[in-house]
N, C-alpha and C positions, 0 to 999 in steps of 0.2 A: 923362166925359172919354174921348175915343177913344184906344184903345191902339194905338200904332204901333210895331211891332218895328223895330229898327235895321237898316240895310243891312249885311249881313255876307257873308263868304266862308267856306265850310266847309272845315276842315282836320281830317283824321283820321289817327291813328297806331294801329298794332297792335304792341305791345311786350310784353316779359316784365315780370313784377312789379318786378324790380330796376331796369329801365329807366324804368318809369312814375314812379319817385321823382324823376327829373330835372325833372318838371313841378311838384313841390311848391312851389318858390319862387314860382310864379305864384299858387298858392292862398293863400300867406301874404301876398303883396303886395296881393291883392284882385282880385275878378272879379265879373261880373254873372250872375245867374240869372233866368230868367223864371218868375214865380210868381204865385199869387193874393195880392192885397194886401187889407188890411183885416182879416186874420186875426190871431189871437194868435200870439205867438212859439212857444208850445207846438204849435199846429196847424201852423205852418210847418215846424218841426223834424220832426214826425211825418209829415205828409202829403206835403211836398215832398222832404225829404231821406230820409225813411224811417227815422228813428231811433225806437227803442222808448222808452217812458217810463223803463224801467230804465236804459237806456244814458244818457239825458239826466241822470237822477238821479245815477248813479254815476261818469260820465266827463266830462260837460260841466259843469265846475265854475264857469266864469266866462263870462258873456255880456255883451257890450257892444252897446248899441243907440244908434247916432248918438253914440258917444263916451262914453256913460255906462253904468256897470254896473247890471244889473237883476236883481231877485229874482223878481218876479211874472210868470211866463211865461204864465199864463192871462189876466191882466188887461192885459198890455202888447201893443199891436198894432203890426204893421209896415205901412208905407205905401210908396207908390211912391218909389223912390230911397233908402229907408232903408239905413243901413250896419250890418250885423250881423257881429260878430266872435265866434268861438267858441274857447274854450281849455279844456284840461284844467287840473288843479290847478297853480297856480304856487307856487314856494317862497317862504319868508320872510314877514315881516309884511305886505308889499304884497300877496302872494298871499292871505293870510288876510283882509285887509280887502276884497278884491274878490270873494272866493268867495261864491257864492250861499248864503244861509242862515247865513252866518258870524256868530259872536258879535260880531265887529268891524264888521259891516255899517253900524252907525250912524255910523262915522267917515267915510263917504263919502256923496256925494249920489246920489240915485237918480232915475230917470225913471219916472213912472207915467202911462201914456197910456190910462186907462180910458175906454171908451165914446166915443172921439172919432169913431168911424165906426159906424153901425148894424150890428149883427151880421149882418144878412141881406145887406148890400151888399158883395159881394166881386168885385173886378175883377181883370183881369190887369195886371201891371206888372213892374218890374224891381227886384231887391234886390241891393245890393252886399254881398258876403260875403267874409269872411276866416277862415282856419283857422290855429291855432297849435299848436305842440309836438306832443304825442302824438296829437292829433286828425288831424294830416296823414296819417300812414300808415293810420289807421283809417277815416276818412271820405273822404279825398282821392280814392282810386281810384273810389269810387262816384260822386262828382260829376263826375270826368273822364269816366267811362263814359257818363253821361247827357248831358254836354256843358255847357260854360261859355262865356260871352261875355267876350272881352278885346279891348282896342283893338289895332289893328294895330301901332301904335307900340310898345306894351308887348311884344307878341310879337316884334317885330324886335329890340328891345333884349335880350330873353331869348335869342333864337336866335343872336344875334351872339356869345354866350359859348361856343358849341359849335363845335368843329372836327371834321373827319372822324375824327380819332384819338379824340375823346371820345364818338363815337357808334358804338361797335362793335355790329354786328348791326342797326342802324337801316337797313333796306333801302329801303323805299318809304313814301310817304305818299299819302293820297287828298285831292285838292283838288277841290272841287265835284263829288265823287262819282267822280272819275277818278284812276287811279293815276299817280303821278309819282315820279321819282327824288328822293332826299333833296336832292341838290345842285341840283335845279331848283326847290326850294320857294321860296327867297328871291326869285328873279327873277319867279316867278308872282305872288307877293304884291305885288311892286312894280308889276306891270302892272295889277292889279285895283284899281278905284277905291273899293271898299267900305272904310269906316273901321273896321269891326269884324271879328273872327274868331270863328266858332263852332267851338270846339276840342273834339274828342272824342279820348280816349285809351283804347283798348280793350286788354284783356289778350290776348296772342297765344294762339291755340288750340294 
């Protein structure tokens, strides 16, 4: 299957750490990342996101793949278009049932996708990713720094919630590699026909 990247316009911000948090709602709502497909969830978390086995073990307590909670990170593979949601420990009985390796795991259904793709066949594709609760401030800045793909409509909806008063210190953005004033961003996006935005948010030096 031929891999065709979507048509996008690049938008980049350089902000302080507390300002970067403004983009966390986009990470919780969901975004796309370009990655190898046909790999295990474990390999995706380590190779693409850069999470250590210890971090995954101790912090990423609940993982949903295509709407179902999974336990077997080695044997479960991701495919083009897969939806992967990552969460730290959630409270209460529901959190205990969904938690990886939980005593209560038998109360839920699980998805086991072993060997649906030969281990040597690894192509490029897109994964839909979501982050929740404590993982947002811990992993979110890393993903924003590398760049995420979101639809232009989603970004417009997100951007419409910001006024000049709610963006103190947001001086400029870079659109298609060129500096532009913040107030010019929305008009530039309206003029560009690309349906997607490749968004990068870097920490200000």
